Each structure stands twice: as structure tokens, then as C-alpha cells.
C-alpha positions, -999 to +999 in steps of 0.1 A: -116-120-293-122-149-317-092-164-306-106-166-268-144-162-279-146-183-311-181-174-334-208-202-321-239-211-337-267-193-322-292-223-320-269-253-312-231-234-304-217-256-330-185-237-343-190-207-370-172-188-399-186-155-380-205-144-351-242-144-351-249-169-376-264-204-378-243-234-387-253-255-419-271-281-396-294-250-376-299-234-410-309-267-432-335-271-405-350-236-409-380-241-432-384-205-446-413-193-462-412-185-495-435-180-527-461-192-539-481-181-504-513-166-497-511-126-503-532-118-470-521-143-446-485-154-460-492-186-459-475-212-478-489-229-506-481-265-518-485-253-555-478-226-571-509-218-594-498-178-603-492-147-581-517-125-563-536-157-551-550-159-520-558-186-492-594-204-483-586-192-449-583-157-456-617-156-479-636-172-450-620-152-427-604-120-438-579-105-412-581-071-399-547-066-414-535-062-448-509-082-454-488-104-434-453-121-437-427-140-418-393-155-423-401-191-413-423-217-398-424-216-360-406-254-354-373-268-350-345-247-347-367-214-354-389-227-322-357-228-301-346-194-312-380-174-303-376-191-268-345-182-262-351-147-274-385-142-252-378-167-223-337-169-221-327-136-222-312-138-255-314-103-267-280-111-290-303-131-306-327-105-325-297-089-345-296-123-363-334-129-364-342-089-373-323-094-403-340-122-413-372-102-409-358-073-431-353-099-459-387-116-454-402-079-455-392-068-485-427-064-501-439-044-475-406-022-460-411+003-490-446+006-485-445+016-444-442+047-430-438+036-394-429+004-376-445-003-343-439-038-323-465-050-305-464-040-268-466-060-235-487-051-202-467-031-181-470-062-158-457-087-183-428-062-191-413-056-157-417-095-152-400-102-186-381-076-179-378-065-221-403-068-247-390-091-274-417-075-303-398-044-298-359-056-299-368-070-332-388-040-347-355-021-333-335-039-360-359-038-384-361-001-384-324+007-381-318-020-409-346-001-438-343+034-426-379+032-417-389+053-386-401+034-357-428+042-330-421+019-299-447+036-277-476+044-302-495+008-293-502+008-256-513-026-244-543-015-215-559-046-206-533-071-190-549-107-204-545-142-198-517-164-218-526-171-251-511-203-248-536-236-250-567-212-259-591-217-289-590-189-316-621-178-303-607-180-268-578-159-281-601-133-297-622-129-266-587-128-248-575-096-266-604-079-266-599-045-260-564-053-254-546-024-271-553+014-277-536+042-296-530+067-265-542+101-274-507+116-273-494+089-299-521+095-327-499+121-349-475+089-351-504+068-365-526+091-384-525+090-422-498+064-421-495+026-436-486+010-401-458-019-403-468-040-368-437-063-354-438-096-337-420-124-328-447-154-338-480-153-357-501-179-345-539-181-351-538-142-357-563-129-330-531-110-312-523-091-349-556-087-356-568-074-325-535-049-324-541-039-362-580-030-351-567-007-322-542+011-351-571+017-377-591+031-349-563+055-342-562+070-378-535+045-393-546+041-432-534+000-431-514-018-413-498-050-423-474-075-402-438-088-400-431-115-375-398-138-376-418-171-376-456-184-383-476-213-370-486-229-402-514-261-401-504-290-423-517-294-458-518-250-458 
């Protein structure tokens, strides 16, 4: 098979030594998020001032979720991978991206009781044909042996696209968008949930989904994404 279909980079299609991998150039363009970073938001610090620090942003506006972690910044190669997965029907990318997320979530997964993907509204799921968050969550669950509850959280409100909205508009747009349905409560009650999505932008979606999970009985909610938006100077 490698003779007929030689392995290629999942981002730029250049030749690679193995399938489902990045070439050295694309790997070098990935801006991985590593310590030091904010313990709550997972945003990187420019200077290491010691463990357990929380960013001014997390102090001024504490998130609903307990901790957030991401593989890398949402730019360059990472942005291309997310867009290909979400809009290009490249569901095969979820395998590589999900494996990276397992590594990024190594602090969260030992504390996790159940993994829940951020759901799509049924109309958007019908038009897109699959939920990229669910595809990533399946890989993370399989690779970490943490149970997956793919239908525990429902998106009950059809919201408009978040692109182009301010932080406040995003929060208003997602008000009441998520709910733990009564039949799913036994999967959530008293458990620490790991919420999985592809990108963390302002945290509005994560906060809205985490709030619904906590109202549904979750003990705590952490978030794991492939990429996150990081402002310059954060």
C-alpha cells in the first residue's frame, strides 16, 4: 500500500516516513502550548514565575470550567488542520489530532470520570454530517481508556455562527444553548467531566457547556481542545 499510496503529511501532503503524521516543516510551524501557563485557562506565560500561577484574565473573569488545556495555538498549520477536519470532511485527521490531545491532557485525564464532546445542534449536524468534537473525543477516550458519553450533553438551541462576534455577543448567543437531558443525568451526576472540542476561542462555548453540565449534576468540568486562540502578550 505504501508503494501505491506513499505516506504524506496530513497538512501539506509532502512525503513522510509514516502515515497520519506531519512533515518536519509543518511540525516546526506548530506552536505547542507548554509550561509555564495559567492553571485555569491554559494560556501560556512569557516568563516562568513558578507553578500554580493564575493569569490576570482568569482572576478578573473566572471561567465556569475548572481547567483548560490545548495542544497548540490556533494559527498556521494548526488552523489548517482544524479547518480541514471541520469543513473538509477530513475525519481521518481526528486520529492524529486526538492523539496529540491525549498528551496535552495528561494532567486532566487521570482525574476524569467521563469524556463529553461539545454537541452540535441537530440542524448543523445534518448539514455538516459529523461532529468534529465527537470524533476527537472518541480518539481521546479510546487512547486514555476513559469512558465516553457522546450524547450526555445536548445542544437544544440553534445559535448563529460565533465567528465575528464579540466576547459578550458570544456569551449572549449561547445563553441556554446546552442542556443535560434527564435520561443522561446518571452518566454525569457526581462525576468529573472532561469536555472536548476542537478550538477554544473566548471560552464562551466552554463556559456555556460547563454550566449546563454542572447544573446536570457534574462535580467539576475541565476542557481539552486541539487548539486555542492566544492573544499577543498573553
